[in-house]
C-alpha positions as CSV (number, residue, x, y, z in Angstrom):
1,M,4.9,-0.6,18.0
2,P,6.4,1.4,20.4
3,G,5.3,4.9,19.3
4,F,2.0,3.8,19.2
5,K,1.9,2.5,23.1
6,G,-1.5,3.0,24.8
7,F,-2.9,4.2,21.4
8,M,-5.3,1.4,21.2
9,E,-6.6,1.5,24.1
10,H,-7.5,5.2,23.8
11,F,-8.9,4.3,20.4
12,K,-11.2,2.0,21.9
13,K,-12.6,4.2,24.1
14,N,-13.3,7.1,21.8
15,I,-14.6,5.3,19.0
16,P,-17.4,7.4,18.6
17,K,-14.7,10.2,18.4
18,Y,-13.0,8.8,15.8
19,Q,-15.7,8.4,13.4
20,E,-16.4,11.9,13.3
21,L,-12.9,11.8,11.5
22,S,-13.8,8.7,9.2
23,D,-17.2,11.1,8.4
24,A,-15.5,14.3,8.4
25,L,-15.6,16.2,4.7
26,N,-11.9,17.7,5.7
27,P,-10.2,15.3,7.8
28,Q,-6.8,16.6,7.6
29,D,-8.1,19.7,9.5
30,W,-9.7,17.4,11.9
31,V,-8.7,18.0,15.8
32,F,-7.3,15.2,17.8
33,P,-8.3,14.3,21.2
34,P,-6.0,15.5,23.7
35,E,-5.3,11.9,25.0
36,A,-3.9,11.5,21.2
37,D,-2.2,14.4,21.2
38,K,-0.1,13.1,24.6
39,I,0.7,9.7,22.5
40,C,1.0,11.0,18.8
41,N,3.5,13.0,17.3
42,L,2.3,14.5,13.8
43,M,3.6,11.8,11.9
44,R,2.0,9.4,14.1
45,K,-1.2,11.6,13.3
46,L,-0.6,11.1,9.5
47,I,-0.4,6.9,9.6
48,I,-3.7,7.1,11.4
49,L,-5.4,9.1,9.4
50,R,-3.7,6.8,6.6
51,C,-5.7,3.9,7.9
52,I,-8.9,5.7,8.8
53,R,-9.2,8.0,5.7
54,P,-6.1,7.1,2.9
55,D,-8.0,9.5,0.1
56,K,-7.0,12.8,2.2
57,L,-3.4,11.7,2.6
58,V,-2.0,14.3,0.0
59,P,-4.2,17.3,1.3
60,A,-2.6,16.1,4.8
61,F,0.7,15.8,3.7
62,T,0.6,19.2,2.3
63,K,-0.3,20.6,5.4
64,F,2.4,18.9,7.7
65,V,5.0,20.2,5.2
66,V,3.4,24.0,5.8
67,E,3.2,23.1,9.1
68,T,6.8,21.9,9.9
69,L,9.1,23.4,7.3
70,G,6.8,26.4,5.9
71,V,4.4,26.8,2.9
72,E,7.2,27.8,0.5
73,F,8.0,24.1,0.1
74,T,4.2,23.5,-1.4
75,N,4.5,26.5,-4.1
76,P,6.1,25.1,-7.2
77,P,9.0,27.6,-8.3
78,P,7.9,29.8,-10.9
79,F,8.4,28.8,-14.7
80,E,11.3,31.0,-16.6
81,L,11.8,29.6,-19.4
82,P,14.6,32.2,-20.6
83,A,16.9,31.5,-17.4
84,I,15.9,27.4,-17.5
85,F,17.0,27.4,-21.1
86,K,20.4,28.7,-20.5
87,D,21.2,25.9,-18.1
88,S,20.1,23.5,-21.1
89,N,22.2,22.4,-24.4
90,S,22.7,19.8,-27.2
91,T,23.2,17.0,-24.8
92,T,21.4,18.5,-21.7
93,P,17.6,18.5,-22.5
94,L,15.1,20.3,-20.9
95,I,12.5,17.7,-19.1
96,F,9.4,18.8,-18.0
97,I,7.5,17.2,-15.6
98,L,3.8,18.2,-15.5
99,S,1.1,17.9,-13.0
100,P,-2.7,17.8,-13.8
101,G,-3.5,21.1,-15.5
102,A,-0.2,22.4,-16.8
103,D,0.8,22.7,-20.2
104,P,4.3,24.6,-21.1
105,L,3.6,24.3,-24.9
106,N,2.5,28.1,-25.4
107,G,5.3,29.1,-23.4
108,L,7.5,27.0,-25.2
109,M,6.3,28.1,-28.5
110,K,6.7,32.0,-27.8
111,F,10.0,31.3,-26.8
112,A,11.4,29.4,-29.5
113,E,9.8,32.4,-32.1
C-alpha cells in the first residue's frame, strides 16, 4: 500500500515500542514514535491500531472525530420529545434508536399523559 511506504521497516526496527502500544491500557492515547508521524497520518494510525488493538477502535475513532471535526460531533443531540413529536404524524412515526442504557419510555409516557 503506497500510503504505508516505509512503515514496515520502521515497525521491524521498533517492535519493543509497538509492544507498548499492544500492552497499553488506553492505546488510543498512545503517542506514535516521531518516525511514524512522518509516514502515517491520523487515518493510517487508526488502521495500525485496528491491526494491533481492535478492541480499542471505537474510542480511537471518537478521539479522531473530536480532533478532526470537533467534540460537538460526538455528543448526541438533546432529546426534546415535544419538538420531535411535531415532526411526526399518522404516516410518519417516531423511531427511537437506542444505545445501551438509554430508555425513553418514561419520558414518552409522561408526554403521552
